[in-house]
N, C-alpha and C positions, 0 to 999 in steps of 0.2 A: 511595568516591570521590565527589567533589563536581563541580558543573558547571564550576567554575574549572579542575579537572584536565582535563576533557574539551572545553574550549572552545578548545584550541589550533587545531583545525581547523574551528571553528564560524565560518562566514563567511556574509555576507549574499549570497545568490545570486539573490534575487527581483527581478523587474522590476516588481512592483507598487509602488503609491504609499503605502500606509499603513504606519506602523511596526508595527502588529499583524501584518500580513501578512509583513513582513520577518522579525520574530522567530519567528512560527509556522513558516514555511518553513525558516528556518535551523535550528530546533531539530528538527523533524520529520526533515530531512535527516541531520543528525548522529546521531540515533537509529537511523534505518534503516541508516546506514553502519556502525554499531557504535561510532562515536566515543564516544557516550554510551550505555554498555551498561546492561543491566538492573541496577537497584540504585543507579545514579549519582543523586546528589542534585542538584537543580536550584534554586540559590539565586537569587531574583530580582535582587538587587542586583549579583551577579557577572555575571549575563546582560546586565543593562542596561549595565554598564560595558564589557563585551566588544564589544556591538553599538552602543554610543554612543547609547542611547535611554533614556528615563525608565523607571521601574519600571511605569508604568500599562500600556503595550502589552505588557510582558512578562507581567504578570498576566493580562491578557485572552487572550493567545496561549496561556498554560499552560491556562487554562480550556478553550480549544478542544481542546488535545491530551488533556486529561482526557476530554472527550466522544468523542474518537476512540479512547480506550483505550490511548493510547500511555504516559501517565503518570498517576500518582495524586498527590494533594496534601493535605497534612495542615492541621490548624487554624491553624498558624503560617505558612501559605502557602509551605511548603517542598515542592517537587515531587520525586518519585521516578520514575525511568524504570521501567516495568513489566518484570518479567522474563517471557519467553515461557511461557505455560502451555499446553502442548501439548494438554491435554484441552479447552481452549477451542477451538483450531483443529479439533480432531476434531468438535466441535459445530457449528463453522461450516461445515465440509465437508458434514456430514449435512443441515444445513438447506438448503444451496445445491443438494446433489444432488436433494433433494425438489422443488426449484423449477426445475431446469434445463429440463426438457421444455416446460413452459408458457412460461418465459422465452424460450427459443429460438424457439418457434413464434410468439410475438407479436413478438419483435424482427425476425424474418426477414419478417414480413408488413409491417413498417413502415419498416425501415431504408432510407435513401436512398443513392444512389451517392456523394453527397458525404461522408456519414458513413463509408461503407466506405472511401473514399479517404483520409479523415483517419485512420481506424484503421490502415490500410496504412503511412501515413507514420510513424505512431507505431512500428509494428512494425519498420519499417526502421531508425528511430532507435534503438530498443532493441537491434537486432542489432549496431549499431555502437558502442553505449555500453559503457565499461568501469567506469564508476562505479556503484557499487551503490545509493546513495541516489537519484540521478535515474532509474536504471532502475526501481526500484520505483514511484516516482511516475508515470512514464510507463506502467508496467504498470496501475496504478490508472486512469488516464486511458483507456488502450486498452479495458479491460473496461467502463468506465463508458459508453462510446458505445453498447455493445450493451445495457446495463441501460436507458438513456434511451429506446432505440429500442423498448422494450416498450410505450411510450406509456401505461403504467398507473402512476399516481402512487404508489399504496401499494407495489406490486411493485418499481418501480425504486428507491424510497427504501429498501426493505428490502435489495435486492441491493447498492446503494451503501454502505449501512452496514456490510454484511458484507465488502464489498471493502476498504473503509478499515480495518476491525478486523484483517483478515487480512494487512495490509502488513507488519507487523513479523515475522510468522511467514515470509512469503516472503523477506524479507531474511535472516533467520537461517538458513533453510534453505539459501540460496545460499551464505552464509558457511561453513556445514558441508560442503556439496558443491557446488562450482561447476559441476558437470555439469548440475545441475538448470536452471540458466539457459539452456544450450544446448538442452535439451529443450523448455523453455518457449517459446523463440523459434520453434522448429520448429512447435510446436502453434499458436502464434498465426497464422502463415502458413497452416497447414492449415485453421484455423478460418475465416480470410478466404476461402480457396478454397471452403469448403463453403458460405458465405453467398452468395458470387458465383454459385454453381451452384444455389442455392436448394434445398440438400440438408439437410433438417431432420434426418434420422436420422444423418447423418455429423456434423453440427454437435453434436448431443447426445452422440454417442460421444466425440468429441473433448473436449468440456467436462467429461464425467465423469472422464476420465483426467487431464485438466489440473488439476482441482480437488484431486487427491491428491498432486500433486508436492510441497507443502510438508510433508506427513506423512512423506516420506521423510527430511526433515530431523530430524523428531522421534525417528526411529529411530536416527539417528546421535547425537543429543544424549543419548539415554537410555543409549546405549552407551559414551559418553565416560567416562573415569575421573574 
């Protein structure tokens, strides 16, 4: 499959001003929705034509998506959407589990009422959203609020990178089992309640369980014929 075949639903939904942002957001959303599945080829000229931009912002946007782990790019500048490697998600979960307690303690000590209010707004938007791509994007934004609240540059950067890398697995898990989304939404609100109650132990417990939700998708994926 090439990008031309998967671009029927590739639309610019970004409100940002640069062409690079428009292309990157459109491609990322199409990948997370599954419109551009693992193995799909991303031809720069086809994408540029579809989004009515030059190939320069397409090339820059694709480089960003390579750094996010969503695509790979060969020496001929042809991109390929990465297929989910569930062993990678296991590794992401193991690393994040090791960091959960220190991250929660630091975040809970620093997070503001305004940040919690923003996180709750995102949780409510996710609860109402039926579109997978935007849901995954909002999920990343939701958790990034807590990562930033750790107020530690290196830790927050590591957590943010792991969050971005896990996005495609979150999307794939929900495509395989839509029930995972309902449980994730409930856990988001439970996590917010724990933070508002300043309950570190409860927040850590919720996060430990929450991290494992995408791995349930891996079990279904491996069982598929």
